[in-house]
N, C-alpha and C positions, 0 to 999 in steps of 0.2 A: 504494499498497501503506500504506496505519495503522500508524506509526510509536508504540510507546505505550511513553513512559518506569514509567523507577517511582516511584509520590512515594518525596517524601522531606523524611520526617520534620526538622521542624528546635525543634532544641534548649536555651533557656537556660540556661548553668548557670554563676554565681555566679566570677569571679574569684580571689574567695576559696579556692574550693572547690578548681580548677585552681592556684592555687600551691600550695596544701600538700600535694598530691601528685608537685607538682621537691621531687625527692632530689638535694643533690652527693654525689659519687663521682668521688674524685682530682679537683678539680678540674670537674665538669664537670655539666652540670645533664643532669637523666637522669626520664622517669616507668619507671618497672614496667611489662609488660605488664597485671597485673592492673587497674594504674591505668585507663590509656590504655581496657582492656574494659571493668570499671563509665563512665569517661564515656558508651561509645561505643556504650553497651549492646548490647552482646556476647558472646561465651562467651567466653578467654581461648587460648584455641584459634586462633580467627579468627586474634586478631591477632600467631598467632609463626605462621600458615600464610602472610601476609603480609611476611613479613621477608627 
């Protein structure tokens, strides 16, 4: 049987963009779901469903 794997798009994101989306909240480094969704090019809903 032929097992087909989905293609994974390779995206280059600059380190500066990622660092700018990291927030410090109560001494912890966090990223908001909407920022993660933007980086992964998915809807925020998809990020929240995976958590």
